[in-house]
Structures are given as structure tokens and as C-alpha cells.
N, C-alpha and C positions, 0 to 999 in steps of 0.2 A: 718085625718093623717097630721103628720108634719113631716119637715125633720128639724133638730137641727144642726146647724154650729156651732162647739165649737172650741173657740182660745184659747190657753193655753200660758202663756208667764212667763219669771222669773218677778219676783217682780222687781221695780226701784231699790232696796236696795240690790239685789242679784247679783252680778258678773257674766255674762253669758260668760263663755269661748270661746263657738262656735261662738257667735256673734264678740266678739274680734279679733278671727282670720279671719274671714269674713273682719272685716273694715279694717283690718291690710294688707289684700291682696287687695282689694280695694285700698288702698292708694299706694301699690307698682305698682298696673295698672295705675296710674296716676287719679284716680278718687278721688280728691284731695277735692271736694266739697262734699262728703258724710260724713256727721256730726253724727250720729249714726246708728246702726244695732240692729234690734230687731229680735232674733231667736226664733221660737216656734214650737208648735205643733198644727195641724189642724184635727179633728175629723168631721164626718157625721154621724148623728144617725137619724133612721127614727122610728117614734113611731106612735101610733094611742092612741087616749082619746081626751079628752077636752084641748083646750089650757092650761087651769089652771092646769089642772093634770099632762100635759106634762112638762110644766115648771117647776114645783117642782120637777118631776122625775129626770128631767136633771141636775138641780141643785144639787140634791143628788148624782147623778151620778158623776156629775164633783168633788164634796167634796170627796167622798169616793172613786173613782176609778182613773180618767182621770187626775188629776190636785194634785200636793203636795202642799196642802194649808200653809205649812209653809214656802213655797219657791216660789210660782207659784202663779200666779193670772189668772182668766179664764173671758170668757164672751161668751155668745151665741145668736145665733138668730134664730129664729122660721120662718120657711116658710111654710104654708099649701100647700100640695100636693095630687094629684088626685090616685086614685088607679092605673090609667094608667101610673103615672110617678113612682110608687113604683117598 
């Protein structure tokens, strides 16, 4: 059993309006050393199967549902978990 931690963010070439608002607000709050802000989505999936099968399945899920591959990029981490943690 595995836990997949999925991180989805805009591609560098796409303007992220929420991140820009946050960056502007931080500047107004006198945090002038904040150079950049990255806003995104986070998902956790628990899956059963072999590591190879789970990696392939999570990649497909991200491509088909969790990320808009035209505007967003994603990465994920797999952690083995025991049935007690599920």
C-alpha cells in the first residue's frame, strides 16, 4: 500500500493570478524580501499494488484529472504505508 502526495502548480510560462495577489499583499505587509510566490494544489491518494503499477496509475490520474496539462505541471512522491496507517 502506498500514499501518493501530488503537487500541482502552474507552468512557469503561465501567469498565476492568486500567487501575484499573495505576493502583492506580502509586499504591502512589509515583507519586501519575498521574491516569488508559487500557488498550487495538493492531493493525497492511498493506493494498493506494486510500486511500478501505482506510479503508472498516479501519473495517469494526474494527466487525466488532477492537472490541466496545458497550463499546469505536477510531481508526486510515493510513500509506503502499512495497513494500520491506512
